[in-house]
C-alpha positions in Angstrom: 49.4 -39.2 -14.0 49.9 -35.9 -12.5 53.8 -34.6 -14.0 55.8 -31.9 -15.3 58.6 -32.8 -17.4 61.2 -30.3 -18.3 62.9 -30.7 -21.9 65.1 -28.7 -23.8 68.3 -28.8 -22.2 71.8 -29.1 -23.4 75.0 -28.3 -24.3 76.0 -24.7 -25.8 78.4 -22.3 -26.3 78.7 -18.6 -24.2 76.4 -16.3 -26.3 74.1 -19.3 -27.3 70.5 -19.8 -27.2 68.1 -22.5 -25.6 64.3 -22.7 -25.2 63.2 -24.8 -21.9 59.9 -26.3 -22.1 57.9 -27.3 -19.1 54.9 -29.3 -20.0 52.2 -30.5 -17.6 49.7 -33.3 -17.6 46.7 -34.5 -15.5 46.1 -30.9 -14.6 45.7 -27.5 -15.7 48.9 -25.5 -15.6 46.8 -22.1 -16.3 45.6 -22.1 -12.7 49.2 -21.8 -11.3 52.0 -19.2 -11.5 55.2 -21.3 -12.6 58.2 -20.7 -11.4 62.0 -21.5 -13.0 64.6 -22.2 -10.8 68.3 -23.4 -11.1 70.8 -25.2 -9.1 74.4 -25.9 -9.5 76.5 -28.4 -7.8 77.2 -26.9 -4.3 75.2 -23.9 -5.0 71.8 -22.6 -3.2 68.8 -23.2 -5.6 67.8 -19.8 -7.2 64.8 -18.3 -8.6 65.2 -17.6 -12.4 61.7 -16.3 -13.6 58.1 -16.6 -13.0 55.2 -16.0 -14.9 51.7 -15.5 -12.9 48.1 -17.0 -13.5 46.5 -13.9 -12.5 47.3 -11.2 -15.2 50.3 -13.2 -17.2 52.7 -11.0 -15.7 56.3 -12.0 -15.4 59.5 -11.9 -13.1 63.4 -12.4 -13.8 66.2 -12.6 -11.5 68.3 -9.8 -11.7 71.2 -12.0 -13.4 69.1 -13.3 -16.3 66.8 -9.9 -16.7 67.0 -8.9 -20.5 68.5 -12.4 -21.6 65.8 -14.6 -20.6 61.9 -14.6 -21.5 59.2 -16.8 -20.0 56.1 -17.5 -21.5 53.1 -19.5 -21.4 50.7 -21.4 -24.1 47.9 -22.6 -22.5 46.5 -24.8 -25.5 49.5 -26.8 -25.1 49.8 -26.6 -21.1 53.2 -25.7 -21.5 55.4 -22.8 -20.1 58.6 -22.1 -21.9 61.8 -20.2 -20.8 63.6 -18.9 -23.7 67.5 -18.5 -23.1 69.4 -16.0 -24.9 73.3 -14.9 -24.6 74.0 -18.0 -22.3 76.7 -17.8 -20.2 78.8 -20.1 -18.5 77.3 -19.0 -15.0 74.0 -19.9 -16.4 75.2 -23.7 -16.4 72.8 -25.6 -13.7 69.8 -27.8 -13.4 66.9 -26.3 -14.4 63.8 -26.9 -12.7 60.0 -25.7 -13.3 57.5 -25.9 -10.6 53.8 -24.8 -9.9 53.0 -22.7 -6.7 50.6 -23.9 -4.1 48.4 -22.6 -1.5 46.4 -19.3 -1.4 49.0 -17.5 -3.4 49.2 -20.0 -6.5 48.2 -17.9 -8.9 50.9 -15.1 -8.3 54.8 -15.2 -8.7 57.6 -15.5 -6.1 61.1 -16.6 -6.1 60.6 -18.7 -2.8 60.9 -21.9 -3.8 59.1 -23.2 -0.6 55.7 -22.0 -1.9 56.2 -24.2 -4.9 54.7 -27.8 -4.3 55.2 -29.4 -7.5 58.2 -29.9 -9.3 59.7 -31.4 -12.6 62.8 -33.5 -12.6 64.9 -30.9 -14.3 66.9 -30.5 -17.5 70.6 -29.9 -17.6 71.8 -26.8 -19.3 75.4 -26.3 -19.8 77.3 -23.3 -21.6 80.7 -24.1 -22.2 83.2 -23.3 -25.1 
């Protein structure tokens, strides 16, 4: 079975931390750039972070830069998103996705170039 499964979401207080996992099965994740996206109700989906498979470089949205860290563990076929100093505006459903096509190894924040998505995990930041 080919799938991506996000986990690690939950309820945290402002200033707290959470680590999200994106685990792949049925394919080798390290062939692909992996993007993290989030969507809050009534809001447009936005790119949060990305890790490439070309050189392992990472990209971050300005809103999370310095607070979030994306990493890859190829042995576990899993990508992580470490989220620190969480803010209420980080509340959203978080998705991971693999990029497709000829640029599949390279990062992008354009969701349309990602062709395989997980089901998402809810992150709620509230006191």
